[in-house]
C-alpha positions, 0 to 999 in steps of 0.5 A, spaced: 194 640 524 198 642 518 205 641 519 209 648 519 215 648 516 216 645 509 221 645 503 216 648 498 209 650 498 205 650 492 199 655 492 194 651 487 192 644 485 191 644 478 196 641 473 202 646 474 202 645 481 201 638 482 206 636 476 211 640 480 209 637 486 210 630 484 217 631 481 219 635 487 217 630 492 220 624 488 227 628 489 225 627 496 223 634 498 217 636 503 212 639 498 205 642 501 200 643 496 194 648 498 188 648 494 183 654 495 177 650 492 173 644 496 175 639 491 181 638 486 179 638 479 172 643 480 170 647 477 172 645 470 173 651 466 176 648 460 175 646 453 178 639 455 182 638 449 189 636 448 194 632 444 196 625 447 203 626 445 203 632 450 200 628 455 205 622 454 211 627 455 209 627 462 206 621 465 203 614 462 196 616 460 190 613 464 184 611 459 179 613 464 182 620 463 179 620 456 172 622 454 173 622 446 179 620 442 179 626 436 182 625 429 180 631 425 179 638 425 173 642 422 173 650 421 167 653 419 168 660 415 162 665 417 159 663 410 158 656 412 164 653 408 167 647 411 174 646 411 176 639 414 182 636 415 185 630 419 190 630 425 197 628 424 197 627 431 192 623 436 188 628 440 183 627 446 177 630 450 179 629 457 175 628 463 178 634 467 175 632 474 178 625 473 185 628 470 186 633 475 185 628 481 189 623 478 195 628 477 194 630 485 194 622 487 200 621 483 203 627 487 201 624 493 204 618 492 210 621 490 210 624 498 207 631 497 201 633 502 195 636 499 190 640 503 183 643 500 179 648 502 186 652 504 186 659 501 192 662 501 191 670 503 198 672 503 206 671 503 211 672 509 216 676 506 223 677 510 228 682 507 224 682 500 225 674 500 219 670 500 219 665 506 212 662 507 205 663 506 199 665 510 193 660 509 186 660 511 184 653 513 178 651 518 177 658 520 184 660 522 189 664 519 196 659 519 203 661 518 207 656 514 214 657 512 218 654 506 224 655 503 221 656 496 214 658 494 210 656 487 205 660 485 200 656 481 194 659 483 191 660 476 189 666 472 186 670 478 193 669 481 194 674 487 201 670 489 205 673 484 202 680 485 204 680 492 211 678 491 211 684 486 211 681 480 206 685 475 201 681 472 196 685 469 193 683 462 190 689 457 183 687 455 185 685 448 189 680 451 184 677 456 178 673 453 171 672 456 169 665 455 163 661 457 162 654 456 156 649 456 156 641 456 151 640 450 147 634 449 143 632 443 148 634 438 148 633 430 155 633 429 162 629 427 164 626 434 171 625 432 173 632 430 174 638 434 170 644 430 171 651 430 166 657 428 170 663 426 164 668 425 165 675 428 157 675 430 158 670 435 165 671 437 169 677 435 176 677 437 175 669 438 172 663 436 166 658 438 168 651 439 165 644 439 169 639 443 165 632 443 165 628 449 161 623 446 157 621 440 152 626 441 154 631 447 160 636 447 163 642 450 160 648 446 163 655 448 166 661 445 171 666 447 170 674 446 176 679 446 176 683 452 175 689 447 168 687 445 165 685 451 162 692 453 158 691 446 156 684 446 155 679 452 158 672 451 153 668 454 147 671 450 152 670 444 153 663 446 145 662 446 144 665 439 150 660 436 146 654 440 139 656 437 142 657 430 146 651 430 144 646 434 136 648 435 134 642 438 140 641 443 139 642 451 145 643 456 147 641 463 152 645 466 155 652 464 162 655 466 165 662 465 171 665 466 177 669 463 182 666 459 189 670 458 191 670 451 198 674 452 205 672 452 208 669 458 209 674 464 216 678 463 218 676 470 216 669 473 221 669 479 222 673 485 227 671 491 224 665 494 218 664 489 216 661 482 210 662 478 207 657 473 202 655 469 196 660 468 198 664 473 204 666 469 200 667 463 203 660 460 197 659 455 197 658 448 195 665 445 192 663 439 187 657 442 187 659 449 189 652 451 194 651 457 194 644 459 200 642 456 204 648 458 202 648 465 205 641 465 211 643 462 212 649 466 211 645 473 216 640 470 221 645 468 220 649 475 221 643 479 228 641 475 230 648 477 227 648 484 231 641 486 237 644 484 236 651 488 234 647 494 240 643 493 245 649 493 241 653 498 240 659 493 233 661 492 235 668 489 231 670 483 238 670 480 238 663 481 231 661 479 231 665 473 234 658 470 227 656 470 225 662 466 230 661 461 228 654 460 221 656 459 223 661 454 227 656 450 222 650 450 216 654 450 216 661 451 219 663 444 213 659 441 208 662 445 211 669 442 210 667 435 203 664 436 201 671 439 204 675 433 199 670 429 193 671 434 194 679 432 193 678 425 188 673 425 184 677 430 184 683 425 181 678 419 174 680 417 168 675 416 170 677 408 177 675 409 175 668 413 170 666 407 176 667 402 181 663 406 175 658 407 174 658 399 182 657 398 183 652 403 177 647 400 180 648 393 186 644 396 185 636 396 183 634 403 190 630 404 194 636 402 190 640 408 194 642 414 194 647 420 200 649 417 198 650 410 192 654 413 196 659 418 201 660 412 195 662 408 194 667 413 201 670 414 203 669 407 205 676 406 209 676 413 216 672 412 217 672 420 210 670 421 211 664 416 217 662 420 212 662 427 207 658 423 212 653 421 215 652 428 208 652 432 205 647 427 210 642 426 208 635 426 200 637 427 
């Protein structure tokens, strides 16, 4: 039987939730993590690409998390022009299943309790303050009280909405994504590859993220503006047939990825929202692992102080929102502005950009230089680029 009273209840066992749980539990708070799926880490709806520097900011990296080290990036223009460049920082492709489970284990070692197959269905509210949750566990609805609740329940988050926070995303800011684990690929196994052809991924791109010498996560994201015209699954199958005709695949996942700015409001009385639930995803790339971990840490810092002062008012919890904006939110806003420009580029524009980049010696190419070329006539965007890609 689950204990009924907690300092903090975390809804969701992904990186945002378990990183939060670890930091909060290390400060001596009683922390419960409730995960609706049967297992932490499954299903894997993720390209699994990260920078090593991003991981090391939160925890020593266990080698068993890493499927493949990455040292280069390849961009393919619609006409096939290859723009290849070296990473200035070390990248990696994770085994998300192992990674997520180990993050949960670190939280448990710190003292957090974790229950899976525990579906939180509602919040307990008292005079507009969140006081706990209702969870469906072992075929029973159980009421659990908490001094603070953390909504870490992913892109489909219902918890923030139940607290009165507006979470709706417009179609142009929600990519419909599909990915397979493909085998028998003839590719550069040390590079992340991006294909920009609008035929395959209007308003998005195709990715090939190597997991071994001959296997990779191959997927695409299509802006919600186009999904009534094109099937993401059929488009991915066409890409595979055109690009890797001899490939086979062993798994398929699909889902929505928010490419929006962070929610305007990420706190309420007695509640904080973290990670994908708060739209803390890189709007340009759709990547969210580093942001989720950062949000978990920042939220935990505020939560510890809030409970110490016995003040879980939205006004106090806004310290977390302010910290997020300063450390990551402003950067995400810049990336959102850049995304809007990139998504308007035609295949012809992308071909011209590719030709311009290959004329530059490889040792002088960088992500900063590529995106500055995209934003050449917009000084504000150029500053966004410089901030976003510094050191990459």
